C-alpha angles and dihedrals in degrees: 000000000000121000126226091255089064088073092064127078123238119242091235088056093052094047086050088051092050097052090045090054098035108025091168097045129106139222121214126189122195127187103225095182136357128183115182091182097053093033104234139119132192112203127191122201123198119194121201122192092208126029090232095051112125096207127038123251095216136016129189140159143220129198120206126196118188089212091069094056127085120245095266093052101041092093092054099046093113094050090045092051092051089051090051093049092052092050094050094047094049090047089055091051103045099028129243140192093242123030095209117079125230086255090055093052094047088061089047090052092050093050092045090053090051093048089048089065092056125079126229086250097058100036121063111159092203098055105025135060121240112237126338104321106198125223122201133175094210140024088240091061089051091051092051090051092055102267109125121234117237091260097051089043091055091050092049092048089053090053093050095047088052094232146068123288108228133189113264113266115267117255134222131185089289098052134261115000127233125239114232131171140171118285119250110280097024115146090240128033112224136159141170149134115280132201113252092221107123096206105083093207092062099037119122118242114270123255102233125210135195129213107244128210092263090060096253127121113244130181115271114246 
């Protein structure tokens, strides 16, 4: 007998659908707001059909509150919120029978089970907090209690996405710039962010980069 969660698509399945449909697209995640003391994060995900697209084809958000997670998952509430945001944005672009993902509904089921154990007398959503809402004076205290800092959360997100989180491409008056560099074997190694304007006369000047001794590109000064 199928459970109600079987009717919801897994985020991994949505990501696979996206890459199959738009193999040259890109996914950008942005942390809109993060508060380690209050234990919440707001994540925005932008989906681009083509890597060079100036504007995203779909944008959606996910809000994560550490108080709604069980003890085992509290440490990963940032990563889980990013995953949820990606799933919602892809669902908005590709279309799906149900906007929430399977992961979203698993959290709803967990919260519903917890609320079911309470009575109408001891649970008033307007006057009481749901769960154990932590309060910390510093980010260090939150880190020690199991709530990750913004830096460690970003590192963990990068591991889960299987890639490297890079800074957002710089912008000019024509939108986001595109990274270009010399092809392998070229007599001179060059790289930089270039304007997307097609008319050469009105293009903005490139942002040139140099290859440092550590093998990473850095802005030319």
